[in-house]
N, C-alpha and C positions, 0 to 999 in steps of 0.2 A: 368248166368242164362238166358235161352231163354224164352221170354214172348209169349204166344199163344193168338192170337186174333181170335174171332169167329164172323161170320156175319150170316145173314139170309140164305145165300145160302149154309152154311156148315152144313152137317148132324151131329147133336150133340147127338140125342137121338134115340135109337132103341128099339122097343118093343120085348121082349123075348117071346118065346112060353109059358113060365111059367106064363106070365101075369105081371111080374115085369119089372120095367124100369131100364135099365142099362145106366149109363152115360159114354160116351166115348169121351175123349178129343183127338182130331185129331191134331197132329202137322203139321205145314205147311211144305210141302215137300221142299227138297233142290232146286228142280227145280223152285219153285215159289219165292225163295229168291234171292236178288241180290248177285252176286259174291263179295268176299272180295275186290277184286281190284276195284269194282264199287262203294264201299262205301267211300265217301270223308273222310279223316282223320280229327279228331276233334282237333288235336294238332300236333305240330312238335317241335323238339329241334334243334336249330341252332348250328353251330360249336363253337360259343362262349359260349355255355351252356345255353343260354336264351331259354325260352319256349314261343311259340306263340300259343294262343288258337284260335280256329275257331268254327264257328257255335254256337250251344246251350251250349257248355262248358263255354262260357264266362259269362253266367248268374249266374254261381255258384261262381264266384269270385268277391269280393268286396275289395276296397282299402280305406285307410284312411291316411291322412298326419300325419307324426310323429310330436309330439308337444314337446316343451321344458319341461324338467322334473320339477315337482313341487319342491319347496324348502321352508324351509330347510328340509332335511331328518335327521332322527335320527337312530342310530344303537346301539344296546345293546350288550356289550361284557362281557364275563365271565372274572373275574380278581381276584387278591389276593394282599394283602398288603405285602410289602417287605421293607427291610432296604434300606436306601439311601447309596449306596456303598461308597460314598465320606465321610460319617459320621460314618463309621464302622471301628473299629480298631481290627484287628486280631493279637494277641500278642503271640509270641513264645519266647523261651529262646535264648538270644543273646550269652550266655556263657554255657559251660558245668559245671555241678556241682550237688549239692544236695540242695533241697528246705529247707531253714531254717525256714521260716515263710510265711504264707499267710494272708494278712491283709484285704481281701474283700471276700464277698460271693455274689452269684447271687442276683441281685436286688439292690445292693448298688449303690448309686449315688457317682460319683467321679469327681474330678476336674483335669484339666491338671496338670501334674507333681506329683500328689498324688502317694505315694508308694503303689503298689499292692501286691508285694511279695519280699522276699529276698532269694537269692541263694548264698550259700557258694561255691566258685569256685576256684579250683586250678589254672585255667587259669589266674585269676587275680594275684594270688601269683607269678606265673611264670613271668608275665609281670612286676610286681613290682621289682622282682629280676633283670630283664633285665634293667630296668630304673636305678636301683642302680649301676649296673655294668657299664653302659654307663656314668653315672655321675662321677664315680671314674676315669674312663679312661679320661674323659674330664678334670678333675682337674689335673691329672698327666701331661696331654699334656700342660696345661697352665703353670705349673711349669717348664716343660722342655723348652718351648718356651721362658719364661722369663730368665732362666739361660743361654740359648744359646745366646739371645740378649745381655746380659751383657758380655759374653765372646767375642762376636764380637767386642764390644766397646774397650775391653782390648787387642784385637788382638790375643786372644787365640782360636778363632773359626772363621771359614770361613762363607761367605755369603751363600754358598751351604747348610751348616749345619743349618743355620737359616731358610732357605726356607723349608727344610725338616721338621723342628719343626713346622713351621706355617701350613704346609699341614696336619701334623698329628693332630694338634689342630682343624683344620676345619673339618676333618673327624670325630673326636670324638664328636664334637658339633652336626653334622648331625645325628650321631647314637643316641645321647641322645634325640634329638627332635623326631626321628622316634620311639624310645621306649616309650617316653612320650605320643605320639599320640596313639600308640597301647593300652597303659594302659587306656587312657581316653575313647577310643572306647569301651572297655569292662567294663567301669564304675568303675574303681579302683583308681580314682584320689584322693580319700580322705584318702588313706593309709590303708584301710581295705581290707580284702580278700573277703568281702561280696558284692555281686552285688544287688542293689536295683532297681527292675523293676518298672518303673513309667508309669502312664497313659499318652498316647500322646494326648488325647482329653478330653473335658468335656463330660460326658454321664452316662450311666447306665451299670453295669456289667450284660450282658445277657447270658454269658456262662462261666463256670469255670470247668476246666479239670485237676486240680492239687491239691495235698495234701502235707502236711508237710512230709518231708522225701523222696519224690519222686526224683529219679535221672532224670535229664533232659539233653538233647543234642541239639546242634544247628541245627542238621539235622533231628530232629523228625518231623513227619507229622502233628500230632494233635497239635493245638494251646493250650497254657496254659489258656488264657482268651480271651474273646471278650467284647469290650466296644462299646456301640452304643449311638449316639446322636439321639434321636427320635423326635427332634423338626421339622424335615422334614422326610417324608417317600415317598417311591415309590409305585405306584399301577401298577402292571404288568398285562396287559390285553392280552388275546389271540385273535389275529386278523387273520381271515381266508382269503385265497387267493382271493376269489371272492369280498371281501370287501376292498382289498388293494387299488384299484383306488379311493375309496371314502374317506378313512381316511388318512389325511396328517399331517405332523408335524406342530404344531401350532394350530390345531383344538381345539376348546373348548370342555371340557368334564366335566360331572357331575358324581361323584362317590357315589354310594349307598352301605351301608354295612348292611347286614341283622341283625347283632348283635347290630346295632345302628339304630333302625327304625325311630327315630326322626331326625337323622342327615344326611345331605348330604354335600358333599365337592366339591368345584369348583376347576378346574385346567385346564391345557392345556397339550396336547400331546407334549412331548419334544423329543421323540425318537421313530422311527418305525424301527424295526429290518431289517437286511439284509439277514437273513437265515430263511428258513422254517424248523420247527422241523419235523424230519422224522417220529416221532411217532404220535404226535397230529395234524400234518399238519397245524400248526398255527404259526404265526409270533409274537414275543414278542414286545409289545407296552408299552411304559412307560409314566405314568402321574405323575408329581411331586406335592405333596400336603403338605401345611403347617400343622403342627400337634402340636400347642403350648401346648395343654392340654394332650397330649399323649393318645387321645381317639382312634386313629388308631394304631393297634398293628400288627407287622409283623406276617404273617400267617393267618390273617383274610380273609374270603371270601368276595368278593365284586362284584358289577356290575357297569359297566361303560357305560354311555349313551353319545355317541359321535355325535355331529352335523357334519354330513358328508358334504363333498365338492365334487361336481361333475360338474365342468364347461363343457358345451357342451353336457351334457347328455340329452336324449330325453325319452319320454314315449310312449308306444304303448299298445294296448290291449293284454292281455296274450294269446288270441287265435291266435295272429300273430306269436308266437314263436314256433318253432319246435326243437326237440332235436334228435341228432343222436350220440350215445355213450356219450362222454363227451364234445360234441360241441353243440352250439345253433346257429340257423340261422333263417332268415326271407326271404320272397320274396318281391322284390321291383319292382314296375311297372316302366319301363323305358319310355323315351319320345316317342319311336316308338310303345308303347302299349305292348311290350313283357315283360316277367317276368323273373327276374334273382335272383338266390339264393345269399344271402350275410351273411357271418358269423358275429355274434354279441357277445358282452360280456355283460352278465346280471348284473344288479344291484339289488336294493331293489324292492320288489313288494308292491304296494299300491293299495289295493282293486282289481279291475278288470284290472288294468294297471301294467306294469312292466317297470322298468327303463333300458334303454340300454346305456351302458357306451361307447361303441365303435361300429363302423360298420354302423351306420345310423345317418344321419344329420337331423336337423329340416327341415320339409317340404317334406322330401322324402315320396313318396306314397308307403305305406306298405300294403301288402295283409293281411287283418284282417279276411276274410272269404274265405275258399277254399284253404288255404295254403297246407292242406293235399293232396288235388287233384293235385295241382301243383307239390308237392313233388313226388307223384306217377308217374305223367306224365314225370317229369324231369328224372326219373330213368328208365322209360320204353321206352320213345320215342327214336327213332333211327334217 
């Protein structure tokens, strides 16, 4: 926009024949203006990208040294209560067969080795038959070896025949051991064709997917039962990318559960995930909490307040930060008085100041007023 200046020698008002006054703004002719080449530039951009201000442009820019970030900072994360995977037993059928009885329902407390259900399995019967066959073969081999040894003493048999009998006995013993091990693996060591499925841990039955009479297979996808020990639980929090530099493994955390308004639970972050979820754009973060009274139940919503750690972070006024697409940057005044753009990583905002996690050091002179002017000149200057 061209500003027009009027002085006493400029004709501004003419009287019309009609007696009314007409106001006429006279633009200053091009001949009275200095040529563009005669106007000294107010800025220039050097080859290294730095901007140098000249003349009156400098008065629109103010700088302020970056200061260490205030601490401690707290970050609130959305979370949910989950099972401790180390204390959760997902139980499937180890043998094929038909369910003969189910001894528990959802909610039952069980001890380790308690019987949960019984499966009548033909696999066990087959294994028992194999053990019996192997035992019979071993007994016959023992008799053959004893008889051959006696014949050798009487000179009626050779050493070669004795060695053959000994080898046969060793083979039958190995086969019996192998068959017995297979039978024990499918739980048929007591002589019954029923397999008694036992709990591997102390806990609570939290899921039951089986009824009496169901056919079960070792390769089925759905588990029969789930048993969980809830004396400890995990709180899984969603950590977003911009907070990743702040939240570290070992950081103290306080868990608040809306369903338990009077209760808060203290813990520490024991795991920060390595993968960003493509849907939520969040990183799974785990807090482990003692839960002796079973107040925390998997599936509950929670909030996690984390005391963040940001060594080396600084604070600057929010007016210093400019955004371009998904990048943030500030202008730094260099020792020669020029200004240079520097990309930064943002942290938490506190009032009129924002934390910078990377890109600026304590004491750097950051442009806090006029950054927009510098940005325009940095992009327009040639």
